[in-house]
Residue, then its C-alpha position, 0 to 999 in steps of 0.5 A: k499500500s502506497i503511503l505517499p499522499d494524494e497531493v505530493q505527485g510531480v517531482s520531489k528534490i533532496t539536496g545538500y551536503r554529503g553525508r547529511g541522509k539524503s538518500y535515506f530520507a529519499s528512500q523512506m518517502e513511499n513503501p519501498s515495495l513500490t519504489a524504484f531506485m536507480d542509483f549513479e553512485k550503488k551508495g544505494e546498496g546498503i540501503n536496499a539491502q536492508i529495505k529491498f527496493g521494488l527495484y534497485c538499479p545500480v546504473t552506472e555498474k551496469a553501463s559498460g562505459g561512461g556518457v551514452s552507455i550511462w544513458d542507454t542503460f538508464m533508458r532500457e531500465v525505464d522502458s522495463i518498468k510495467q505500468d502501475q508496478f511504482t508509484h516513487a521513482i529516486i534518482d542517485n544522484t542527478a550529475p552522472l545521469e545529467m552528464a550521460m544526457r549531454a553525451e546523448a545531445v552530441r550523439n543525436a544533435d541533428v534528431y533533437a536540434k529538429a524536433y526541439g528547434m535547435d541548432a545542431g551544431n550548437i548542441r555539440m559544441n555547446r554553444y549559447g547553452g545548447q547542452s544545458g538546453m537539451v537537458n532541460y529537455l530530456i529530464s522533461d520528456k525522457v525521464c518524467n514524463p515515460l516514468w509518470a505515465k507508467g504510473v510513478r506518482l512521484v520522481t525524486a531527484i538527489s543532487h549535491i550543493k555548494p556554499r555561496w559566497s559574497g564579498g569573500v564572505q559565506v552568506p548563511n543558509s544560502y547554497n548553490i544548488k547543483g543540476a540541471d534548471r529543470w529538476d528545480e522548475l518541476s519540483i513541488l517541494t526542494l529541501i536541503i537536508i541539514p543536520g538535526d536537533h533530533p536525530p534520526a529525525p531528518s531536518a531540512l531548509v525548505m526552499k520550495e513548497q507547492l503542497g498549500a491545501i486548496e478546498w472549494d466551498e460550494k455554499k460560499g463560492 
């Protein structure tokens, strides 16, 4: 049985420094048997040994090489998911996947340029943000949309952060979140995991939240 609230649908982004418990937090957002864990660092193997995800895939380990091999392996795993098999998909972490997306964009630059009205040369040479733009399109059209179409309600993207500096001083509680813009644009809940006062209960800075309760009152209009 799913434990995801009905309103938690779309994309969530979990970020923070290394070792703060991002993967552990994400793994507890849904019934593990309904969760597909796409692991790009193999660090989810220990979590899977404990709670047994419905699907655990060490993508980079299964790929025969970097770049397009990672992309092809990931796409095969997504294609193999059965309809309504999972409600939650975790991508941990997004950096290797985005690197693979850039390689895929170059490999099929002519196809994508025609499909998205872009210049193939700009994609290949990464001029004017050609590859960054393609990564954003691929996140929506090749990752999230296919997963949602198969019944996945929530895609959780895990990424890292780095501190933000101004005038040679680190700005408190302000961070640069790594990764493509599209994850943030799609996100209904973006959290920066921080050390908590009551471990193992997690603590986080809420950077974006679109989970407000809405109710229509027919009588009051």
